Each structure stands twice: as structure tokens, then as C-alpha cells.
PDB file of N, CA, C and O in Angstrom:
ATOM      1  N   MET A   1     122.445 161.882  96.829  1.00  0.00           N
ATOM      2  CA  MET A   1     123.174 162.232  98.080  1.00  0.00           C
ATOM      3  C   MET A   1     122.456 163.358  98.735  1.00  0.00           C
ATOM      4  O   MET A   1     122.100 164.301  98.029  1.00  0.00           O
ATOM      5  N   LEU A   2     122.217 163.358  99.957  1.00  0.00           N
ATOM      6  CA  LEU A   2     121.506 164.360 100.767  1.00  0.00           C
ATOM      7  C   LEU A   2     122.507 165.441 101.032  1.00  0.00           C
ATOM      8  O   LEU A   2     123.675 165.170 101.314  1.00  0.00           O
ATOM      9  N   ASP A   3     122.045 166.693 100.940  1.00  0.00           N
ATOM     10  CA  ASP A   3     122.826 167.750 101.423  1.00  0.00           C
ATOM     11  C   ASP A   3     122.772 167.788 103.033  1.00  0.00           C
ATOM     12  O   ASP A   3     121.727 167.879 103.676  1.00  0.00           O
ATOM     13  N   GLU A   4     123.999 167.708 103.549  1.00  0.00           N
ATOM     14  CA  GLU A   4     124.059 167.630 105.013  1.00  0.00           C
ATOM     15  C   GLU A   4     124.277 169.003 105.647  1.00  0.00           C
ATOM     16  O   GLU A   4     124.363 169.099 106.872  1.00  0.00           O
ATOM     17  N   ASN A   5     124.370 170.080 104.838  1.00  0.00           N
ATOM     18  CA  ASN A   5     124.734 171.377 105.335  1.00  0.00           C
ATOM     19  C   ASN A   5     123.419 171.921 106.125  1.00  0.00           C
ATOM     20  O   ASN A   5     122.291 171.726 105.671  1.00  0.00           O
ATOM     21  N   ILE A   6     123.627 172.544 107.215  1.00  0.00           N
ATOM     22  CA  ILE A   6     122.474 173.113 107.921  1.00  0.00           C
ATOM     23  C   ILE A   6     122.840 174.580 107.968  1.00  0.00           C
ATOM     24  O   ILE A   6     123.885 174.986 108.476  1.00  0.00           O
ATOM     25  N   PHE A   7     121.946 175.332 107.424  1.00  0.00           N
ATOM     26  CA  PHE A   7     122.192 176.832 107.505  1.00  0.00           C
ATOM     27  C   PHE A   7     121.269 177.409 108.541  1.00  0.00           C
ATOM     28  O   PHE A   7     120.071 177.128 108.544  1.00  0.00           O
ATOM     29  N   TYR A   8     121.860 178.273 109.482  1.00  0.00           N
ATOM     30  CA  TYR A   8     121.101 178.815 110.513  1.00  0.00           C
ATOM     31  C   TYR A   8     120.495 180.112 110.167  1.00  0.00           C
ATOM     32  O   TYR A   8     121.206 180.884 109.524  1.00  0.00           O
ATOM     33  N   ASN A   9     119.336 180.475 110.474  1.00  0.00           N
ATOM     34  CA  ASN A   9     118.694 181.702 110.256  1.00  0.00           C
ATOM     35  C   ASN A   9     119.054 182.725 111.403  1.00  0.00           C
ATOM     36  O   ASN A   9     118.611 182.682 112.551  1.00  0.00           O
ATOM     37  N   THR A  10     119.973 183.691 110.867  1.00  0.00           N
ATOM     38  CA  THR A  10     120.509 184.640 111.967  1.00  0.00           C
ATOM     39  C   THR A  10     119.810 185.989 111.764  1.00  0.00           C
ATOM     40  O   THR A  10     120.209 186.968 112.394  1.00  0.00           O
ATOM     41  N   LYS A  11     118.794 186.078 110.918  1.00  0.00           N
ATOM     42  CA  LYS A  11     118.255 187.318 110.540  1.00  0.00           C
ATOM     43  C   LYS A  11     117.673 188.163 111.655  1.00  0.00           C
ATOM     44  O   LYS A  11     117.859 189.379 111.693  1.00  0.00           O
ATOM     45  N   ASN A  12     116.948 187.491 112.584  1.00  0.00           N
ATOM     46  CA  ASN A  12     116.224 188.158 113.681  1.00  0.00           C
ATOM     47  C   ASN A  12     117.088 188.093 114.894  1.00  0.00           C
ATOM     48  O   ASN A  12     116.552 188.453 115.942  1.00  0.00           O
ATOM     49  N   LEU A  13     118.307 187.706 114.940  1.00  0.00           N
ATOM     50  CA  LEU A  13     119.075 187.761 116.169  1.00  0.00           C
ATOM     51  C   LEU A  13     119.582 189.122 116.558  1.00  0.00           C
ATOM     52  O   LEU A  13     119.900 189.925 115.681  1.00  0.00           O
ATOM     53  N   SER A  14     119.667 189.403 117.774  1.00  0.00           N
ATOM     54  CA  SER A  14     120.298 190.627 118.223  1.00  0.00           C
ATOM     55  C   SER A  14     121.739 190.637 118.021  1.00  0.00           C
ATOM     56  O   SER A  14     122.318 189.573 117.801  1.00  0.00           O
ATOM     57  N   MET A  15     122.382 191.758 118.075  1.00  0.00           N
ATOM     58  CA  MET A  15     123.846 191.869 117.915  1.00  0.00           C
ATOM     59  C   MET A  15     124.586 191.026 118.928  1.00  0.00           C
ATOM     60  O   MET A  15     125.562 190.368 118.572  1.00  0.00           O
ATOM     61  N   ALA A  16     124.137 191.022 120.238  1.00  0.00           N
ATOM     62  CA  ALA A  16     124.665 190.189 121.342  1.00  0.00           C
ATOM     63  C   ALA A  16     124.582 188.690 120.906  1.00  0.00           C
ATOM     64  O   ALA A  16     125.540 187.920 120.983  1.00  0.00           O
ATOM     65  N   GLU A  17     123.368 188.358 120.451  1.00  0.00           N
ATOM     66  CA  GLU A  17     123.140 186.966 120.126  1.00  0.00           C
ATOM     67  C   GLU A  17     124.047 186.505 118.874  1.00  0.00           C
ATOM     68  O   GLU A  17     124.508 185.366 118.802  1.00  0.00           O
ATOM     69  N   LYS A  18     124.240 187.403 117.988  1.00  0.00           N
ATOM     70  CA  LYS A  18     125.112 187.033 116.835  1.00  0.00           C
ATOM     71  C   LYS A  18     126.522 186.797 117.329  1.00  0.00           C
ATOM     72  O   LYS A  18     127.153 185.794 116.995  1.00  0.00           O
ATOM     73  N   ARG A  19     127.027 187.770 118.159  1.00  0.00           N
ATOM     74  CA  ARG A  19     128.360 187.671 118.706  1.00  0.00           C
ATOM     75  C   ARG A  19     128.578 186.414 119.404  1.00  0.00           C
ATOM     76  O   ARG A  19     129.582 185.727 119.217  1.00  0.00           O
ATOM     77  N   SER A  20     127.546 186.079 120.290  1.00  0.00           N
ATOM     78  CA  SER A  20     127.640 184.975 121.131  1.00  0.00           C
ATOM     79  C   SER A  20     127.665 183.659 120.211  1.00  0.00           C
ATOM     80  O   SER A  20     128.424 182.725 120.471  1.00  0.00           O
ATOM     81  N   MET A  21     126.864 183.647 119.215  1.00  0.00           N
ATOM     82  CA  MET A  21     126.736 182.433 118.314  1.00  0.00           C
ATOM     83  C   MET A  21     128.006 182.272 117.555  1.00  0.00           C
ATOM     84  O   MET A  21     128.468 181.140 117.412  1.00  0.00           O
ATOM     85  N   LEU A  22     128.628 183.342 117.041  1.00  0.00           N
ATOM     86  CA  LEU A  22     129.984 183.287 116.390  1.00  0.00           C
ATOM     87  C   LEU A  22     131.046 182.761 117.277  1.00  0.00           C
ATOM     88  O   LEU A  22     131.881 181.987 116.807  1.00  0.00           O
ATOM     89  N   ILE A  23     131.084 183.107 118.485  1.00  0.00           N
ATOM     90  CA  ILE A  23     132.096 182.703 119.476  1.00  0.00           C
ATOM     91  C   ILE A  23     131.892 181.237 119.697  1.00  0.00           C
ATOM     92  O   ILE A  23     132.827 180.443 119.591  1.00  0.00           O
ATOM     93  N   ASP A  24     130.689 180.881 120.001  1.00  0.00           N
ATOM     94  CA  ASP A  24     130.323 179.414 120.277  1.00  0.00           C
ATOM     95  C   ASP A  24     130.673 178.551 118.965  1.00  0.00           C
ATOM     96  O   ASP A  24     131.200 177.453 119.146  1.00  0.00           O
ATOM     97  N   CYS A  25     130.433 178.946 117.771  1.00  0.00           N
ATOM     98  CA  CYS A  25     130.761 178.322 116.626  1.00  0.00           C
ATOM     99  C   CYS A  25     132.288 178.181 116.536  1.00  0.00           C
ATOM    100  O   CYS A  25     132.804 177.078 116.357  1.00  0.00           O
ATOM    101  N   ARG A  26     132.985 179.273 116.659  1.00  0.00           N
ATOM    102  CA  ARG A  26     134.332 179.258 116.677  1.00  0.00           C
ATOM    103  C   ARG A  26     134.983 178.184 117.617  1.00  0.00           C
ATOM    104  O   ARG A  26     135.946 177.506 117.260  1.00  0.00           O
ATOM    105  N   ASP A  27     134.408 178.085 118.794  1.00  0.00           N
ATOM    106  CA  ASP A  27     134.917 177.261 119.942  1.00  0.00           C
ATOM    107  C   ASP A  27     134.824 175.784 119.597  1.00  0.00           C
ATOM    108  O   ASP A  27     135.651 174.975 120.018  1.00  0.00           O
ATOM    109  N   ILE A  28     133.759 175.438 118.790  1.00  0.00           N
ATOM    110  CA  ILE A  28     133.523 174.010 118.522  1.00  0.00           C
ATOM    111  C   ILE A  28     133.952 173.628 117.090  1.00  0.00           C
ATOM    112  O   ILE A  28     133.834 172.471 116.685  1.00  0.00           O
ATOM    113  N   SER A  29     134.435 174.591 116.357  1.00  0.00           N
ATOM    114  CA  SER A  29     134.864 174.324 114.922  1.00  0.00           C
ATOM    115  C   SER A  29     136.342 173.933 114.826  1.00  0.00           C
ATOM    116  O   SER A  29     137.173 174.301 115.657  1.00  0.00           O
ATOM    117  N   TYR A  30     136.627 173.150 113.743  1.00  0.00           N
ATOM    118  CA  TYR A  30     137.986 172.934 113.423  1.00  0.00           C
ATOM    119  C   TYR A  30     138.432 173.739 112.317  1.00  0.00           C
ATOM    120  O   TYR A  30     139.622 173.738 112.003  1.00  0.00           O
ATOM    121  N   GLU A  31     137.466 174.516 111.618  1.00  0.00           N
ATOM    122  CA  GLU A  31     137.909 175.406 110.663  1.00  0.00           C
ATOM    123  C   GLU A  31     136.859 176.500 110.582  1.00  0.00           C
ATOM    124  O   GLU A  31     135.681 176.144 110.584  1.00  0.00           O
ATOM    125  N   TRP A  32     137.162 177.831 110.508  1.00  0.00           N
ATOM    126  CA  TRP A  32     136.330 178.828 110.310  1.00  0.00           C
ATOM    127  C   TRP A  32     137.037 179.999 109.390  1.00  0.00           C
ATOM    128  O   TRP A  32     138.258 180.061 109.247  1.00  0.00           O
ATOM    129  N   TRP A  33     136.177 180.849 108.833  1.00  0.00           N
ATOM    130  CA  TRP A  33     136.773 181.931 108.121  1.00  0.00           C
ATOM    131  C   TRP A  33     135.652 182.934 107.899  1.00  0.00           C
ATOM    132  O   TRP A  33     134.480 182.642 108.138  1.00  0.00           O
ATOM    133  N   ALA A  34     136.024 184.095 107.448  1.00  0.00           N
ATOM    134  CA  ALA A  34     135.131 185.152 107.058  1.00  0.00           C
ATOM    135  C   ALA A  34     135.429 185.598 105.624  1.00  0.00           C
ATOM    136  O   ALA A  34     136.570 185.678 105.169  1.00  0.00           O
ATOM    137  N   ASP A  35     134.310 185.882 104.951  1.00  0.00           N
ATOM    138  CA  ASP A  35     134.349 186.345 103.566  1.00  0.00           C
ATOM    139  C   ASP A  35     133.914 187.784 103.575  1.00  0.00           C
ATOM    140  O   ASP A  35     133.180 188.216 104.463  1.00  0.00           O
ATOM    141  N   ASN A  36     134.374 188.545 102.564  1.00  0.00           N
ATOM    142  CA  ASN A  36     133.901 189.893 102.336  1.00  0.00           C
ATOM    143  C   ASN A  36     133.447 189.984 100.830  1.00  0.00           C
ATOM    144  O   ASN A  36     134.127 189.496  99.927  1.00  0.00           O
ATOM    145  N   LEU A  37     132.328 190.597 100.628  1.00  0.00           N
ATOM    146  CA  LEU A  37     131.825 190.742  99.316  1.00  0.00           C
ATOM    147  C   LEU A  37     131.732 192.277  99.073  1.00  0.00           C
ATOM    148  O   LEU A  37     130.907 192.969  99.668  1.00  0.00           O
ATOM    149  N   ASP A  38     132.634 192.783  98.152  1.00  0.00           N
ATOM    150  CA  ASP A  38     132.621 194.173  97.637  1.00  0.00           C
ATOM    151  C   ASP A  38     132.477 194.114  96.138  1.00  0.00           C
ATOM    152  O   ASP A  38     133.414 193.920  95.364  1.00  0.00           O
ATOM    153  N   CYS A  39     131.232 194.297  95.806  1.00  0.00           N
ATOM    154  CA  CYS A  39     130.997 194.208  94.242  1.00  0.00           C
ATOM    155  C   CYS A  39     131.640 195.343  93.449  1.00  0.00           C
ATOM    156  O   CYS A  39     131.580 195.325  92.219  1.00  0.00           O
ATOM    157  N   SER A  40     132.258 196.338  94.110  1.00  0.00           N
ATOM    158  CA  SER A  40     133.033 197.315  93.248  1.00  0.00           C
ATOM    159  C   SER A  40     134.446 196.688  92.965  1.00  0.00           C
ATOM    160  O   SER A  40     135.204 197.235  92.164  1.00  0.00           O
ATOM    161  N   ILE A  41     134.763 195.636  93.570  1.00  0.00           N
ATOM    162  CA  ILE A  41     136.082 194.929  93.279  1.00  0.00           C
ATOM    163  C   ILE A  41     135.801 193.595  92.611  1.00  0.00           C
ATOM    164  O   ILE A  41     136.483 193.254  91.645  1.00  0.00           O
ATOM    165  N   SER A  42     134.847 192.840  93.074  1.00  0.00           N
ATOM    166  CA  SER A  42     134.638 191.503  92.441  1.00  0.00           C
ATOM    167  C   SER A  42     133.191 191.075  92.850  1.00  0.00           C
ATOM    168  O   SER A  42     132.650 191.539  93.854  1.00  0.00           O
ATOM    169  N   TRP A  43     132.615 190.206  92.060  1.00  0.00           N
ATOM    170  CA  TRP A  43     131.276 189.617  92.229  1.00  0.00           C
ATOM    171  C   TRP A  43     131.428 188.397  92.967  1.00  0.00           C
ATOM    172  O   TRP A  43     130.426 187.713  93.176  1.00  0.00           O
ATOM    173  N   SER A  44     132.597 188.020  93.407  1.00  0.00           N
ATOM    174  CA  SER A  44     132.797 186.776  94.216  1.00  0.00           C
ATOM    175  C   SER A  44     133.241 187.192  95.578  1.00  0.00           C
ATOM    176  O   SER A  44     133.931 188.201  95.717  1.00  0.00           O
ATOM    177  N   ARG A  45     132.876 186.460  96.580  1.00  0.00           N
ATOM    178  CA  ARG A  45     133.412 186.635  97.893  1.00  0.00           C
ATOM    179  C   ARG A  45     134.874 186.384  98.033  1.00  0.00           C
ATOM    180  O   ARG A  45     135.451 185.459  97.461  1.00  0.00           O
ATOM    181  N   GLN A  46     135.460 187.266  98.837  1.00  0.00           N
ATOM    182  CA  GLN A  46     136.956 187.112  98.984  1.00  0.00           C
ATOM    183  C   GLN A  46     137.186 186.850 100.547  1.00  0.00           C
ATOM    184  O   GLN A  46     136.546 187.401 101.443  1.00  0.00           O
ATOM    185  N   ARG A  47     138.196 185.927 100.714  1.00  0.00           N
ATOM    186  CA  ARG A  47     138.428 185.545 102.072  1.00  0.00           C
ATOM    187  C   ARG A  47     138.945 186.809 102.881  1.00  0.00           C
ATOM    188  O   ARG A  47     139.755 187.585 102.373  1.00  0.00           O
ATOM    189  N   PHE A  48     138.477 186.968 104.072  1.00  0.00           N
ATOM    190  CA  PHE A  48     138.877 188.187 104.822  1.00  0.00           C
ATOM    191  C   PHE A  48     139.873 187.621 105.849  1.00  0.00           C
ATOM    192  O   PHE A  48     139.528 186.881 106.769  1.00  0.00           O
ATOM    193  N   ASN A  49     141.167 188.037 105.615  1.00  0.00           N
ATOM    194  CA  ASN A  49     142.205 187.406 106.416  1.00  0.00           C
ATOM    195  C   ASN A  49     142.561 188.250 107.543  1.00  0.00           C
ATOM    196  O   ASN A  49     143.292 189.223 107.360  1.00  0.00           O
ATOM    197  N   CYS A  50     142.102 187.958 108.709  1.00  0.00           N
ATOM    198  CA  CYS A  50     142.426 188.579 109.976  1.00  0.00           C
ATOM    199  C   CYS A  50     142.074 187.796 111.175  1.00  0.00           C
ATOM    200  O   CYS A  50     141.505 186.716 111.017  1.00  0.00           O
ATOM    201  N   THR A  51     142.346 188.215 112.327  1.00  0.00           N
ATOM    202  CA  THR A  51     142.039 187.346 113.567  1.00  0.00           C
ATOM    203  C   THR A  51     140.609 187.422 113.820  1.00  0.00           C
ATOM    204  O   THR A  51     139.937 188.370 113.415  1.00  0.00           O
ATOM    205  N   PHE A  52     140.094 186.383 114.525  1.00  0.00           N
ATOM    206  CA  PHE A  52     138.758 186.306 114.973  1.00  0.00           C
ATOM    207  C   PHE A  52     138.328 187.571 115.716  1.00  0.00           C
ATOM    208  O   PHE A  52     137.300 188.170 115.397  1.00  0.00           O
ATOM    209  N   ASP A  53     139.080 187.946 116.652  1.00  0.00           N
ATOM    210  CA  ASP A  53     138.676 189.252 117.355  1.00  0.00           C
ATOM    211  C   ASP A  53     138.514 190.371 116.532  1.00  0.00           C
ATOM    212  O   ASP A  53     137.619 191.164 116.823  1.00  0.00           O
ATOM    213  N   LYS A  54     139.298 190.598 115.451  1.00  0.00           N
ATOM    214  CA  LYS A  54     139.238 191.652 114.556  1.00  0.00           C
ATOM    215  C   LYS A  54     137.963 191.507 113.684  1.00  0.00           C
ATOM    216  O   LYS A  54     137.337 192.498 113.309  1.00  0.00           O
ATOM    217  N   ILE A  55     137.602 190.237 113.374  1.00  0.00           N
ATOM    218  CA  ILE A  55     136.306 190.019 112.639  1.00  0.00           C
ATOM    219  C   ILE A  55     135.278 190.476 113.491  1.00  0.00           C
ATOM    220  O   ILE A  55     134.414 191.159 112.941  1.00  0.00           O
ATOM    221  N   LEU A  56     135.151 190.242 114.819  1.00  0.00           N
ATOM    222  CA  LEU A  56     134.119 190.620 115.607  1.00  0.00           C
ATOM    223  C   LEU A  56     134.014 192.172 115.698  1.00  0.00           C
ATOM    224  O   LEU A  56     132.944 192.753 115.878  1.00  0.00           O
ATOM    225  N   ASP A  57     135.242 192.803 115.555  1.00  0.00           N
ATOM    226  CA  ASP A  57     135.209 194.284 115.522  1.00  0.00           C
ATOM    227  C   ASP A  57     134.467 194.858 114.362  1.00  0.00           C
ATOM    228  O   ASP A  57     133.893 195.945 114.423  1.00  0.00           O
ATOM    229  N   HIS A  58     134.496 194.055 113.244  1.00  0.00           N
ATOM    230  CA  HIS A  58     133.815 194.456 112.006  1.00  0.00           C
ATOM    231  C   HIS A  58     132.272 194.185 111.936  1.00  0.00           C
ATOM    232  O   HIS A  58     131.560 194.555 111.003  1.00  0.00           O
ATOM    233  N   LEU A  59     131.838 193.482 113.055  1.00  0.00           N
ATOM    234  CA  LEU A  59     130.514 193.006 113.109  1.00  0.00           C
ATOM    235  C   LEU A  59     129.597 194.255 113.364  1.00  0.00           C
ATOM    236  O   LEU A  59     129.700 194.865 114.429  1.00  0.00           O
ATOM    237  N   LYS A  60     128.811 194.594 112.518  1.00  0.00           N
ATOM    238  CA  LYS A  60     127.923 195.782 112.705  1.00  0.00           C
ATOM    239  C   LYS A  60     126.387 195.371 112.418  1.00  0.00           C
ATOM    240  O   LYS A  60     126.118 194.324 111.828  1.00  0.00           O
ATOM    241  N   ASP A  61     125.480 196.195 112.839  1.00  0.00           N
ATOM    242  CA  ASP A  61     124.012 195.803 112.586  1.00  0.00           C
ATOM    243  C   ASP A  61     123.661 195.377 111.308  1.00  0.00           C
ATOM    244  O   ASP A  61     122.806 194.504 111.153  1.00  0.00           O
ATOM    245  N   ASN A  62     124.332 195.995 110.224  1.00  0.00           N
ATOM    246  CA  ASN A  62     124.041 195.625 108.861  1.00  0.00           C
ATOM    247  C   ASN A  62     124.766 194.580 108.331  1.00  0.00           C
ATOM    248  O   ASN A  62     124.598 194.308 107.142  1.00  0.00           O
ATOM    249  N   ALA A  63     125.627 193.877 109.071  1.00  0.00           N
ATOM    250  CA  ALA A  63     126.429 192.761 108.624  1.00  0.00           C
ATOM    251  C   ALA A  63     125.524 191.611 108.327  1.00  0.00           C
ATOM    252  O   ALA A  63     124.575 191.340 109.062  1.00  0.00           O
ATOM    253  N   HIS A  64     125.817 190.933 107.249  1.00  0.00           N
ATOM    254  CA  HIS A  64     125.106 189.668 106.879  1.00  0.00           C
ATOM    255  C   HIS A  64     125.898 188.553 107.500  1.00  0.00           C
ATOM    256  O   HIS A  64     127.051 188.310 107.142  1.00  0.00           O
ATOM    257  N   VAL A  65     125.221 187.826 108.505  1.00  0.00           N
ATOM    258  CA  VAL A  65     125.998 186.734 109.104  1.00  0.00           C
ATOM    259  C   VAL A  65     125.387 185.474 108.646  1.00  0.00           C
ATOM    260  O   VAL A  65     124.180 185.265 108.774  1.00  0.00           O
ATOM    261  N   VAL A  66     126.304 184.530 108.051  1.00  0.00           N
ATOM    262  CA  VAL A  66     125.797 183.200 107.692  1.00  0.00           C
ATOM    263  C   VAL A  66     126.651 182.125 108.507  1.00  0.00           C
ATOM    264  O   VAL A  66     127.881 182.079 108.527  1.00  0.00           O
ATOM    265  N   VAL A  67     125.821 181.315 109.140  1.00  0.00           N
ATOM    266  CA  VAL A  67     126.419 180.222 109.909  1.00  0.00           C
ATOM    267  C   VAL A  67     125.998 178.831 109.301  1.00  0.00           C
ATOM    268  O   VAL A  67     124.812 178.529 109.168  1.00  0.00           O
ATOM    269  N   ILE A  68     126.957 178.064 108.968  1.00  0.00           N
ATOM    270  CA  ILE A  68     126.659 176.790 108.200  1.00  0.00           C
ATOM    271  C   ILE A  68     127.298 175.649 109.005  1.00  0.00           C
ATOM    272  O   ILE A  68     128.500 175.651 109.269  1.00  0.00           O
ATOM    273  N   ASN A  69     126.455 174.669 109.390  1.00  0.00           N
ATOM    274  CA  ASN A  69     126.915 173.497 110.049  1.00  0.00           C
ATOM    275  C   ASN A  69     127.152 172.527 108.978  1.00  0.00           C
ATOM    276  O   ASN A  69     126.160 172.050 108.426  1.00  0.00           O
ATOM    277  N   ARG A  70     128.419 172.136 108.573  1.00  0.00           N
ATOM    278  CA  ARG A  70     128.741 171.256 107.448  1.00  0.00           C
ATOM    279  C   ARG A  70     128.941 169.870 108.001  1.00  0.00           C
ATOM    280  O   ARG A  70     129.331 169.009 107.213  1.00  0.00           O
ATOM    281  N   GLY A  71     128.727 169.553 109.230  1.00  0.00           N
ATOM    282  CA  GLY A  71     128.907 168.339 109.728  1.00  0.00           C
ATOM    283  C   GLY A  71     130.337 167.945 109.949  1.00  0.00           C
ATOM    284  O   GLY A  71     131.145 168.851 110.151  1.00  0.00           O
ATOM    285  N   THR A  72     130.746 166.691 109.934  1.00  0.00           N
ATOM    286  CA  THR A  72     132.099 166.322 110.082  1.00  0.00           C
ATOM    287  C   THR A  72     132.581 165.835 108.671  1.00  0.00           C
ATOM    288  O   THR A  72     132.126 164.809 108.165  1.00  0.00           O
ATOM    289  N   TRP A  73     133.449 166.558 108.110  1.00  0.00           N
ATOM    290  CA  TRP A  73     134.039 166.216 106.792  1.00  0.00           C
ATOM    291  C   TRP A  73     134.960 165.041 106.986  1.00  0.00           C
ATOM    292  O   TRP A  73     135.720 164.987 107.952  1.00  0.00           O
ATOM    293  N   GLY A  74     134.890 164.040 106.010  1.00  0.00           N
ATOM    294  CA  GLY A  74     135.662 162.918 106.009  1.00  0.00           C
ATOM    295  C   GLY A  74     135.304 161.803 106.978  1.00  0.00           C
ATOM    296  O   GLY A  74     136.056 160.855 107.205  1.00  0.00           O
ATOM    297  N   SER A  75     134.140 161.970 107.520  1.00  0.00           N
ATOM    298  CA  SER A  75     133.713 160.962 108.518  1.00  0.00           C
ATOM    299  C   SER A  75     133.156 159.741 107.733  1.00  0.00           C
ATOM    300  O   SER A  75     132.574 159.901 106.660  1.00  0.00           O
ATOM    301  N   PRO A  76     133.342 158.561 108.271  1.00  0.00           N
ATOM    302  CA  PRO A  76     132.906 157.283 107.511  1.00  0.00           C
ATOM    303  C   PRO A  76     131.431 157.170 107.388  1.00  0.00           C
ATOM    304  O   PRO A  76     130.932 156.206 106.808  1.00  0.00           O
TER     305      PRO A  76
END
């Protein structure tokens, strides 16, 4: 089975481009979430439970942004 996930390289995007991409992704997605990784608490990512606008408030220059297009789940 082929991996249908598409990972977008966001490393060289400006902060404005990252914000715009995240907003566009949210607008076309049927599910989104943010994770937090704090290795002083756990080696696993933890779901970051807050509103999308609050998540954008946490977006800083050193934030690691991962965008994955997982296609359409459950499609025939």
C-alpha cells in the first residue's frame, strides 16, 4: 500500500506565509488539531486543546509547523 500522506516543507516560509497556510488548511479541512511537545513532561506529543485563533497566537518564529495532507479518509 502506498503512503498517501503529503508532508509540506514549511521550513523556509515566512511567518506571514505560515499563518496564511494554516488558515487555508483549516478552511478546507474537516479535521485539524495542534500538538505540543514538552519533553520535560512527556516524550510524546500532547493534543493542544484550544481555539484556532489561540493556536495562531502561539505561533512564533521558532515554532515547528507541520502540515500533512492525508487525502480523504474513508474514500472508496
